[in-house]
C-alpha positions in Angstrom: 71.0 -12.4 43.6 68.9 -13.1 46.7 65.2 -12.7 46.8 63.3 -11.0 49.5 60.3 -12.9 50.8 57.5 -10.7 52.2 55.3 -13.5 53.6 52.4 -12.5 51.4 51.7 -15.4 49.0 50.3 -13.5 46.1 53.0 -10.7 46.3 55.8 -13.2 46.6 54.5 -15.3 43.7 54.2 -12.3 41.5 57.7 -11.1 42.3 59.3 -14.6 41.7 57.2 -15.1 38.5 58.7 -11.8 37.1 62.2 -12.4 38.5 62.1 -9.4 40.9 64.3 -9.7 43.9 62.2 -7.0 45.7 59.0 -5.1 45.3 60.3 -3.0 42.4 62.7 -3.2 39.5 64.3 -1.3 36.6 62.1 -1.7 33.6 60.5 0.2 30.7 57.3 2.2 31.2 55.1 -0.4 29.5 56.2 -3.1 31.9 56.2 -0.7 34.8 52.5 0.1 34.1 51.7 -3.6 34.3 53.7 -4.3 37.4 52.5 -1.3 39.3 48.8 -2.1 38.4 49.3 -5.7 39.8 51.6 -5.0 42.7 50.0 -1.8 44.3 47.0 -3.5 45.8 49.1 -6.4 47.0 51.6 -4.1 48.6 48.9 -2.1 50.3 47.5 -5.3 51.7 50.9 -6.7 52.7 51.9 -3.6 54.6 48.6 -3.2 56.4 48.6 0.4 55.3 45.7 2.7 56.0 47.2 5.5 53.8 49.3 5.7 50.7 51.5 8.2 48.8 53.4 8.4 45.5 56.7 10.0 44.9 58.3 10.8 41.5 62.0 11.8 41.4 62.7 13.7 38.3 66.0 15.4 39.2 66.4 19.0 40.2 63.1 20.8 39.8 61.3 17.6 38.7 60.3 16.0 42.0 56.8 15.4 43.2 55.2 13.9 46.3 51.5 13.3 46.3 49.1 14.1 49.0 47.8 11.1 51.0 45.4 8.6 49.7 43.0 6.8 52.0 42.2 3.7 49.9 44.2 1.2 47.8 42.1 1.6 44.7 42.8 5.3 44.4 46.5 4.7 45.3 46.7 2.2 42.4 44.8 4.2 39.8 46.8 7.4 40.5 50.1 5.4 40.2 49.0 3.8 37.0 47.6 7.0 35.4 50.8 8.9 36.4 52.9 6.3 34.5 50.6 6.6 31.5 50.9 10.3 31.4 54.6 10.2 31.8 54.8 7.9 28.8 52.5 10.2 26.8 54.7 13.1 27.6 57.9 11.3 26.5 56.3 9.9 23.3 56.5 13.2 21.2 60.3 13.5 21.7 61.3 13.8 18.1 65.0 13.6 18.8 64.6 10.1 20.4 62.1 9.0 17.8 64.6 9.9 15.0 67.2 7.6 16.6 65.0 4.8 18.1 61.8 4.8 16.1 58.2 5.2 17.3 58.4 3.0 20.4 61.3 5.0 21.8 59.4 5.9 25.0 58.9 2.2 25.8 62.7 1.6 25.5 63.6 3.9 28.3 64.4 2.2 31.6 63.2 3.7 34.8 63.1 2.4 38.4 60.1 1.8 40.6 60.1 0.7 44.2 57.4 0.0 46.7 58.1 0.8 50.3 56.6 2.2 53.5 56.7 5.4 55.5 56.0 5.3 59.2 54.3 8.3 60.8 55.6 8.0 64.4 53.8 10.9 66.0 50.2 12.0 65.6 49.7 14.9 63.2 46.8 17.3 63.3 46.7 18.5 59.7 47.9 16.3 56.9 47.0 17.0 53.2 44.8 14.4 51.5 44.2 13.9 47.8 40.8 15.7 47.9 42.5 18.9 49.2 41.3 18.4 52.7 43.4 18.5 55.8 42.8 15.7 58.3 44.5 14.3 61.5 46.6 11.2 61.2 47.1 8.9 64.2 50.5 8.0 65.6 52.2 4.9 64.3 50.4 5.0 60.9 51.9 3.0 58.1 51.8 4.7 54.7 52.3 2.5 51.6 54.7 4.2 49.2 55.5 4.0 45.5 58.7 5.7 44.4 59.5 6.1 40.7 63.0 7.4 40.0 65.9 7.3 37.6 63.7 9.4 35.3 65.2 10.5 32.0 67.7 13.4 32.2 67.1 16.4 30.0 69.5 17.1 27.1 69.3 19.7 24.5 67.8 18.4 21.2 71.2 19.1 19.6 72.8 16.7 22.0 71.3 13.7 20.3 73.0 12.2 17.3 76.4 10.7 16.7 77.9 12.2 19.8 78.2 10.8 23.4 74.4 10.5 24.0 73.8 8.2 21.0 74.1 4.6 22.1 71.9 2.3 24.1 68.3 2.7 23.2 67.5 2.5 26.9 69.7 5.5 27.7 67.9 7.7 30.2 67.9 10.9 28.2 65.1 13.0 26.6 64.4 16.5 25.5 61.4 16.6 27.9 62.5 18.8 30.8 62.3 17.5 34.4 59.6 20.0 35.1 57.6 18.8 32.1 58.0 15.2 33.3 56.8 16.1 36.8 53.8 18.0 35.3 52.9 14.9 33.2 52.9 12.7 36.3 50.9 15.3 38.4 48.4 15.5 35.6 48.0 11.8 35.7 47.4 11.7 39.4 44.9 14.5 39.1 43.1 12.8 36.2 42.7 9.6 38.3 41.4 11.6 41.3 38.9 13.5 39.1 37.7 10.3 37.5 36.8 8.6 40.8 
């Protein structure tokens, strides 16, 4: 597997130390929490971003895109708190707990990936985290964090000796995509309110 080098010493060192070939990986929520907390400010600095945004892909009806953030600390804290709330939402899943014990939520593997979005043309009215609408200049770089491959919903009766019983990291839960999205949104809001 080839490694991408971003030309940012701290970022590249972190990625190599944790055997990541790019700024993101497939991992459990506990590790994702640590990686995102460490990588988000480095990614913001590397990209030269002046704005940031978060995206959660939770399948049909479970997708969320944050409003824009205008500083790296809020970008990082919202990302981390969203992960914490998603884990808290998944933890009460009794069907998974019965199969995989109390740490079942930490055995799920999800994907995260840092990237950028380029705003080519000036915009007069973009939504920001505080509910305001502000202009954004042309050629603005937005630092992005995408979390995807979220757990698919299954009926609680689907767990057991049937097809869904197997790898402890299987991406299945009784928490609906809408509930997963709500957990992430609540995390983002909690971080914004706490600032």
